[in-house]
N, C-alpha and C positions, 0 to 999 in steps of 0.2 A: 504494500500500500504506500502511495506517495505521501509526502508530508501534507500536500494540499488535500488529498483524499481523507487523511486522518483528521486534519483540522476541520474540514467540512462536516465530517461525521460528528465531531465533538460539538460544533455549533448547532447542528441539527438536533442533537440530544438536549442541548440547553434549551432550545426553542420548544421542543416537545415537553420537557419537564415543566417549563413555565406555563405552557398552554394547559397542561393537565392541572396544575395548581390553580389556574383560573377557571377550571371547568370547561375548557374549550378543547376542540379537536386539534391535534398538532398540525394537521394539514390546512387549518384555517389561517396559518401564518406562513407567508412566503419569505424565502431568504434571498436577498439581493446582495451579491458579492461585490464589494466596492473595490474595483481594480485600478483606481487612479494611481498614477506614478509607477505601476508595475507593468512589465513588458507584455507584449501580446502573447509570448510563449507561456507566461503564467496563466493567462486566460485560457489558452488552449489546453493546458494541463488540468486546470480546474474543470473545464468542459468535459474532458475525458473522464473525470471523476464524478460526472453526473450533474454539475451545476450548469444552469442555462441562462440565468438573468444576471447581468453585470452592470454596475453603476460607475459612471465616469463624471469627473468634475471640470475638466479642462477641455475646451472645444477642439483645439488642434491635435492634442494628444489622442483624444478619443477618435477623431476622424482617421488619423493614421492607423490606429489600432483596428478600427472597423474595416478599413481597406486591407490591412494585412491578413485579417481573419475572414476575408470575403468567402472563402470556401466553406465556412461554418455558418454563414448568414441565416440559412433556413432554420437552424436550431439554436440560434442565439437571440436573446432579447436584450436590447441596449436601453439603459435608463440614464438620462442626464440628470444629475442631482446637485450640480454646483451653481453658483451665481451665474446668471446669464445676462450679458450686455446686449442691448438692442441691435448692435452692429454685428452680432455673431449668431443671430437666431436662425439664419438660413441653413447653414450646414446641419444644425440640430433638427430643424423641421424636416430636412431631406433624408436624414439617416437614422433617427432614433424612433423607438417604439413608445417611450415614455419620457416625460419631463416632470420631475418632482418639484422643481424650484421656481415655479411661476410666482413671482412676488409683486407683480403689478399688472394692470390691465394692458398696458402698452406691449409688454412682452407676449402676452397671450394673443393679442391682435396680430402681431408680426408672425408668430408661429402659425396662426390660422391662415394668414394670407400666403405664407411661403410653403405650406404643406403641399407637396406635389399632387396633382390630379391623379387619381387611380390608386393612391395609397390609402390604407385604412386611416380613419381619424387618429390623430395623435392623442394618446392618453396623457392627461396632465393632472397634477395635484397643485393646489394652492398652498404656497409656503406661508406659515403663520409664525410670527415672532412671539412665541408664548412666554419667553423670559423677559421681554422688553429691553433687550440689550441693544445699545446704540450701534454696535459693530456688526450686528446680525441682520441679514436680509429677512424679508417677510412682511406681510401686512399685519397691522395691529389687529388683535382679536376683535375689537369693536368695529373694524372696517371690513372684516372678512365676509360677512353676508352680502354686502353690496357688491364687492368685487367678485365673489363666487357666482352670483346670479348673472353678472355681466359676462364672465368667462364661459359659463354654461350655455349662453345664447350664441356663442360664436360658431360658425361652420368649421368643419375640418378638425375640430378638437372634441374630445370627450372628457369632461371634467369628472375624474374618478374619486377625488377626495382631498385630503389635507396632509401636509407634511410639516415637520418641525425639527429643529436642531436645538434643544434646550441647553441651557448652561449646565456644565457638568456638576453633579452632586455626589457626595460620598456614600449616602445611605439609601437603602431601598425606598423608604418612605419619602425622602426628599426627591429622589428620582421620579417617583410616581406622580408627584403633584403637577408638573407641567404637562405630562402625558395625559393626565386626567382632564386638564383644561382643554387640551386639543380634542379629546374624545367627546367632551360635553359640547364643544362647539360643533363638532361633526354631527352629533345627535340632533342638535338644534337646526342645523342646515337641512338634514334629512326630514325633520318634522315640518320644515318650511317648504318642502316640495322638491328638493334637489335629490336626484337619484345617485347618491354617493355610495361607494362600497370599499373605499381604500383609506386606511390610516397608515401613512408611512412615517414610522417613528421608532426610535431605538437603534443603538449601535453596539459595538463590541462590549462596552462597559456597562450599558444599562438596558440591554435587550429584555431581561427578565421583567423589569419594571414596566417597559413598554407593552409587552405581551399581556401582563396582568391588567393593563388599562385598555386593551383592545386593539393593539397594533395588528394590521394585516400584512404589512411588509416591514421587515427589519433590515437595516442597511449595515452590513458587517464587512469590514476590511481587514483590520489588524489581526483579528483572531483567526482569519483564514490565510492571509498572505504574509503576515509578519509586520515588523516595524517598517515604516516608510522612510525612504531617503529622499529628502527634498533638496539635496545639494545641487542637483542638476536643473 
C-alpha cells in the first residue's frame, strides 16, 4: 500500500467515525483531497488509490495540473477552493466541475457568462466568512441570503451550498461553533426556498467537528499529502 493509499484510508476512517458519532451514514460525507502545491504525479497516485475529487487553490497551477492529467479527465472531479480574482475566472469556468469560493456576486456572474456552451452547469458554493476575520474572503453571514438568491438565479451555474474556512481553534467545542453557524445559515436558506445540498467545511485539523455539525464535503490536504512546501 502506498503512503497516499494509507493516508486516504486513515482519513476515511476518521470521517466514518465522526459520521457515526453524529448518527449519520459515513457515505453522506465526501472527501475532497486538497492537492494544491503538490505535483500532478501525487494526484495520479492518489487517483490510483481510489480518490476522485481534488481541490486546487491557484489558477495557473491547477490549469497545468489538469492538462497534465488530461488522460484521467473522465474520472477526475476538479474543485476550485481558493480566492478567485475576477480576471482569472475564465480558465476556472472552462475547466472545473466545482467552485467552492464564490465570495461575491461579480465572481458568480463572470463564471456564469464564461461557462462554455455544452458543458454541465458549474456547481458553486457561496463562501461565508463565519469568523468575521478581516483577512478572510467570504460574504458576511447577514448578507448571505441576498447574495445566495442572486447567484441561484444565474444561468450556467448550480448553487449547491455554502463553504467556510473558520479561524483555527484548539478544542472540539470551539471548532464546532463556526461550523454550527454555517449549518444554521444553510438550514435557513433551504427553508427560504433554495435547493441546497452541500456544506463544504472542515479540514485536516477539524474535520470531526465539521462532520458533527453536518458537513457534506470535507477538504483535506495535509493529512493525505503531507506538509506543504510553499518555497517555490
